[in-house]
C-alpha positions, 0 to 999 in steps of 0.5 A: 517471404510469406512464412508457410513458404519459408518452411516448405523451402526450409524442409528436408524430406526424410523417408517420406516425413517432411522435416519442419518445426511442426514436424515429429518431435525428438520423443517421436525420434526416440519411439521410431528407432528405440533400442535398434542396432545401427547396422551402418553409421556415417559419421560426417566431419566439418573440420574447423567448423566454428558456429559462425561457420554453420550460422553463416552457411545457413543464412547464405543458404536462406537468403540465396535459395530460400531455405535452411541449410540441411544442417539446420533443417534438422534442428528445426525438424527436431528429428535429431538428438543435438548437444555439444562437445568438448574436444580437448587434446591430452596435452591441450584445451586447443586441440588440433585434428590429429588429437581430435580424431584420435579421441573419436578413433581410439577412444582416448585423448592424445597429445597434439599432433600424434595419431592413437598414440598416447602421452606414454608411448601406448597405442590404441587400437582405431575404430575403423580396424575394429569395425572391420575386424567385426565384420563391416565394411569400412571406409573414409572420404575427404577433401584433403589428403587421405591420409590427413589427420581426420581420415587417419585418426579413425584409422591408423596408430602412429607417432606423427601426423606428419608422416603421411608417406608412412601412413599411406603405407599402413593403409595398404595392410588395413584392407579397407573398402573404400579411401577417397580424397587427395593426397597422391604425393603420398601414393605415387612413386614419382611423388614419393621422397622414397620412390615407393609405388604405393599404388601398385601395393593396393592394385597387387591386393585388388584394389581400384584405383582412380585418378579421376572423377569418371573412374571413380564413378566407373569403379565396380562395387566388387572391388576395394576402392582407392581414389585420389583426385589430387596431390594434395587437397581437392580444389575449393568448391568455389573454385571448383564451380568456376573451372570446368576442368575441375568439374570434369575431373574432380568429384564434389564431397556429396558425389564421393559421399554417394560412391562411398555409400553405394559400394559398401550398402549391400553388404550383409554386415553393413559398413562404417564410413567417416566423411570429411570436409577437410578444406573448411579447415584450411579455408579458416586458416587463410581467413577466406570466407569464399573458401570457408562458406562454399566448402561448408555448403558442399559438406551440407550437400555430403550432409543430405546425400547420408539423411537421404540414404539413412531415412529410406535405409532405417538402419543407419546412425548419422553422426554430424559435428566438428572437430574443433573451431577455427578463427571464429568468423562470423558476420558483424553488425552494421548498416549495410551488413545485409546487402554486404554479406549477399555479395559473396553469392556473387563471389567466383573464386577463393582467395588463394586463387586470388593470391596464388595468381599474382605475379611479382611484376604484375601492375596494380591494375592487373591486381585491382582487376584480378580481385574484382573478378573473383569478388563480384566487382570488388575494386580496392583502392590503389593504396592497398593494392600496393600494399598487397603487391608489396608482399611479392617482392620478398616471397620466395618463388619456385617453379612459378608458384609462390609459398602460400604461407608467404602470401598476404592472406590476413591482409585480403581478408581485412580488406574484404571486411568492408565489403562482406561485414564478415570478420574473424578473431584469428587464423587458427583454431579455437577452444570451442565446444563443438556441434553434435547431431545424431540421426537414426538408431543409437542416437538415443545414446547421446546426451546433451554434452559429451567428452569426445572420447564418448564417441568411441564407446557409443558407436560400438554400442550402437552397432553392437559391436563387442569392444574386445579388440 
């Protein structure tokens, strides 16, 4: 590919500016925004994104579509400030998502598992509550339960991240303007342990409650919006693209981001919204390369939605980051690495789809065929298929659904390595310093290396909201 063609394909248009390596540089960025106040803030988090995930998603996009990912295109353009961030929690070098989000949301490091409750029991007021009190509209969008650690860390103070039924009830009194994601089970009286109808509580407070993509799109702008699209997390992007029912019923992260902006953008005092690609983290825990890359690319489309709005609005600070690394995946050197990696472009389903669909009494041939269908013709050996099948003989079995924690995710990932040239160091979080990028007014406040707790006061300062609450 010729260099000028590559740059044309890898560029990103922002407000009429063509972002390429020859475009405006960081000095011009500071000149453009100066000390201007950020009326709006969009804070985007790819949960559990290691640097290898960002790199592979960019390589995938370049090789398949001939252009850089939207995130890396920003780096190429020089129109963002870029740095690294230390995400340690109060009690560990390696954070979990609750402590990570709390460091931003409450401005203090807390112990892993806690949401804005310090080691000595002190509660810290989350930043979305501060922005709401200041007169702004606020909201959260995610691909995992809306009650999950990352959105909750910006929203509530509670001792345990696991108390998601309680978190759902706490949300009722916050009067936030947009709450979208999964987590129906924590609102639906038929699913909750205590049988409380939390949806009804939201409706009584004037909320539109959406349970499908169409209902979300049709929700009026003059009412706050609560939308849940799955009992737990939303479907992985790869599985959604291969299932017309999912496509009809479940919005993409980019669509939810656009809806959130549309709901709040006309408010005179502005808005603040957190956007999370939560299933990037889940895929990393499962060593699921298809789930990981396709959800990271879906996040990248949400980044574009935010940047398109910010470039036209000119009053919006966009923050793009991750809360921690996870499993540290990467493309591994080898004579066939290029062609092996390119095979992922033809993968139709995630490893979760493969393993959840295998039954205890399936034949070896059925298992081989299912993997081949999902993984662009990859046929594992009879011996390896038998090894996979052996896990199902002792797997827990309830109502036809296997417990995913009993399924051989690691083994399948190891088998795929020879076919994709991708590899993993673990199935859990890592201590990586995370990527941090900012565009728009207030981005000049960012430093090349930041501590996670620096974000909270920086966002308040960027929006000229006094930290008095």
